[in-house]
C-alpha positions in Angstrom: -4.6 1.2 -7.9 -1.3 1.7 -10.0 0.6 -1.4 -11.0 3.4 -1.4 -8.4 1.0 -1.1 -5.4 -1.1 -4.0 -6.9 2.0 -6.1 -7.6 3.1 -5.4 -3.9 -0.3 -6.4 -2.5 -0.2 -9.6 -4.5 3.2 -10.4 -3.5 2.4 -9.9 0.2 -0.8 -11.9 0.0 0.9 -14.8 -1.7 3.7 -14.7 1.1 1.1 -14.7 3.8 -1.1 -17.4 2.5 1.9 -19.8 1.8 3.8 -19.0 4.9 3.7 -22.1 7.4 1.2 -21.5 10.1 -0.4 -18.3 8.6 -3.9 -20.1 8.4 -3.5 -21.8 11.9 -2.8 -18.5 13.6 -5.8 -16.9 11.9 -7.9 -19.7 13.1 -6.4 -19.4 16.4 -7.6 -15.7 16.8 -11.2 -17.1 16.6 -10.7 -20.1 18.9 -9.1 -18.3 21.7 -11.4 -15.3 21.4 -14.6 -17.3 21.4 -13.4 -19.7 24.2 -12.1 -16.8 26.5 -15.5 -15.1 26.1 -17.6 -18.1 26.8 -15.8 -19.1 29.8 -16.2 -15.4 31.2 -19.9 -15.0 30.5 -20.5 -18.5 31.7 -19.2 -17.6 35.0 -21.5 -14.6 35.6 -25.3 -13.9 35.7 -25.5 -10.1 35.9 -23.5 -7.0 34.8 -22.4 -6.0 31.4 -23.1 -9.1 29.5 -21.9 -7.8 26.1 -18.4 -6.9 27.6 -18.3 -10.3 29.4 -18.9 -12.1 26.0 -16.1 -10.0 24.4 -13.4 -10.5 27.0 -11.8 -13.1 24.7 -10.6 -10.3 22.7 -7.9 -9.7 25.4 -6.5 -13.2 24.5 -7.1 -13.0 20.7 -5.1 -9.8 20.6 -1.9 -11.7 21.5 -2.3 -13.9 18.5 -3.0 -11.0 16.3 0.2 -9.4 17.5 2.2 -12.6 16.6 0.6 -12.6 13.0 1.5 -9.0 12.3 5.1 -9.3 13.8 5.7 -12.4 11.8 4.7 -10.8 8.5 7.2 -8.1 8.9 9.8 -9.7 11.2 9.9 -12.8 9.5 11.4 -11.4 6.4 14.3 -9.8 8.3 15.1 -13.1 10.1 15.3 -15.0 6.9 16.9 -12.2 4.7 14.0 -12.2 2.4 13.4 -8.5 3.1 16.3 -7.7 0.6 14.6 -9.7 -2.2 11.4 -7.9 -1.4 13.0 -4.4 -1.6 14.7 -5.4 -4.7 11.4 -6.3 -6.2 9.6 -3.1 -4.9 12.1 -0.5 -4.4 9.6 1.9 -2.9 9.8 0.8 0.9 6.7 2.6 2.0 4.8 0.8 -0.7 6.2 -2.4 0.8 5.1 -1.5 4.3 1.9 -0.3 3.1 1.2 -3.6 1.3 2.2 -5.6 4.4 -0.2 -3.4 6.6 -3.2 -3.9 4.2 -2.8 -7.7 4.2 -2.4 -8.0 7.9 -5.4 -5.5 8.5 -7.5 -7.5 6.0 -6.7 -10.8 7.4 -7.4 -9.7 11.0 -10.5 -7.8 10.1 -11.9 -11.1 8.7 -10.8 -13.3 11.6 -11.8 -10.6 14.0 -15.3 -10.2 12.6 -15.8 -14.0 12.7 -14.5 -14.1 16.3 -16.6 -11.3 17.5 -19.7 -12.5 15.7 -19.3 -16.0 17.3 -18.5 -14.6 20.7 -21.8 -12.5 21.0 -23.8 -15.4 19.6 -22.3 -17.8 22.2 -22.9 -15.2 24.8 -26.4 -14.8 23.8 -26.9 -18.6 23.9 -25.3 -18.9 27.3 -27.2 -15.7 28.6 -30.4 -14.9 26.9 -30.5 -11.6 28.6 -27.8 -10.3 26.2 -29.8 -8.3 23.6 -27.9 -8.5 20.5 -29.9 -5.7 18.7 -29.2 -3.1 21.4 -27.2 -0.3 19.9 -24.6 -0.3 22.6 -24.0 -4.0 21.9 -23.5 -3.4 18.2 -21.1 -0.7 19.0 -19.2 -2.9 21.3 -19.0 -5.7 18.8 -18.0 -3.5 15.8 -15.6 -1.7 18.0 -14.0 -4.8 19.0 -13.3 -5.8 15.5 -11.7 -2.4 15.0 -9.7 -2.8 18.2 -8.2 -6.1 16.8 -7.3 -4.4 13.6 -5.7 -1.4 15.3 -3.7 -3.8 17.4 -2.5 -5.5 14.2 -1.5 -2.1 12.7 0.5 -1.3 16.1 2.3 -4.7 15.9 3.3 -4.0 12.2 4.7 -0.6 13.1 6.6 -2.1 16.1 7.9 -4.8 14.0 9.1 -2.3 11.3 11.0 -0.5 14.1 12.6 -3.5 15.6 13.2 -5.7 12.5 12.8 -8.7 14.9 9.7 -10.9 15.3 10.5 -11.8 18.9 11.4 -8.3 20.0 8.3 -6.9 18.3 5.9 -9.4 20.0 7.6 -8.6 23.5 7.1 -4.9 22.9 3.6 -5.1 21.8 2.6 -7.5 24.6 4.3 -5.4 27.1 2.4 -2.3 25.9 -0.8 -4.1 26.1 -0.4 -6.3 29.3 2.3 -4.9 31.4 1.3 -1.2 30.9 -2.3 -2.0 32.0 -1.3 -4.1 34.9 1.0 -1.2 36.1 -1.8 1.2 35.7 -4.1 -0.9 37.9 -1.4 -1.2 40.6 -0.8 2.6 41.0 -2.3 3.6 44.5 -3.3 7.2 43.6 -6.8 6.9 41.8 -6.2 10.1 39.7 -3.0 8.7 38.4 -4.4 5.4 37.8 -7.1 6.8 35.8 -4.9 8.9 33.7 -2.8 5.8 33.0 -5.8 3.9 32.0 -6.7 6.6 29.6 -3.4 6.4 27.7 -2.6 2.8 28.0 -3.4 1.2 24.6 -5.2 -1.8 25.9 -7.4 -0.3 28.7 -8.2 2.8 26.5 -9.0 0.7 23.5 -11.2 -1.8 25.3 -13.5 0.9 26.7 -15.2 0.3 23.3 -16.8 -3.0 24.8 -18.5 -1.3 27.8 -22.3 -1.0 27.4 -23.2 0.1 31.1 -22.0 2.5 33.5 -20.2 4.5 30.9 -19.9 7.6 33.2 -17.8 5.6 35.4 -15.3 4.4 32.7 -11.9 6.1 32.7 -12.5 7.1 29.1 -15.4 7.3 26.6 -15.7 4.3 24.2 -14.9 6.0 20.9 -12.3 8.3 22.5 -10.5 5.1 23.9 -10.3 3.6 20.5 -9.0 6.8 19.2 -6.1 6.6 21.7 -5.3 3.2 20.5 -5.4 4.4 16.9 -3.0 7.2 17.9 -0.6 4.4 19.3 -0.9 2.4 16.0 -0.5 5.5 13.8 2.8 6.5 15.9 4.2 3.0 15.5 3.6 3.1 11.6 4.9 6.4 11.2 8.1 5.6 13.1 8.5 2.2 11.4 7.9 3.7 7.9 10.5 6.5 8.5 13.0 4.0 9.8 12.3 1.8 6.9 13.2 4.5 4.5 16.3 5.6 6.3 17.9 2.3 6.9 19.9 0.3 4.4 17.7 -2.7 4.5 
């Protein structure tokens, strides 16, 4: 790794770990994810137990979006972005460093969240077999899902340059898009929307039963979310290079 990139990473990590609330938000990802999954699996006795145990990811992703939006948007709010760009003139390096730090933090908190969720699920419903290949895929895929959500939020924050706006856009894409898709009366159109909505497509990775009846295959769905994240990062990076600050 060359010196400018290493310096950028160290700078972004220092800013993240010293920012007020960063550790609390990272811990909140674990708490809400595990609590949400536990509440869901405790309310059922049959069905896709692995998917039920991981439903808390739908809550944890909101906190992940906040973390990512703050890392980028917070600097625009305080004006620190000018100092950052003066220290590291290569703007793509800056965005890349922020992306790596956010992805690393979310991967760590996501791994803890998912592992705890399936262990709690197993404790509540012993029928949940943790060694099953589909369950392992759902668990690992859920961690990747959270990381991709963080990358999507970084990209959107780079586009909007505003924390609140970025959070609103990301949550709208995740929740509103999915709700609208579910309300469409035409089943074919509804299925098509679920295949392209970042949340419903991405969360297909959690399904371990009746895969033939899912709107999209698990890994294909995660690929759709990856495309959303890549598009947001590409657009955000391009605008970062073109704007004055």
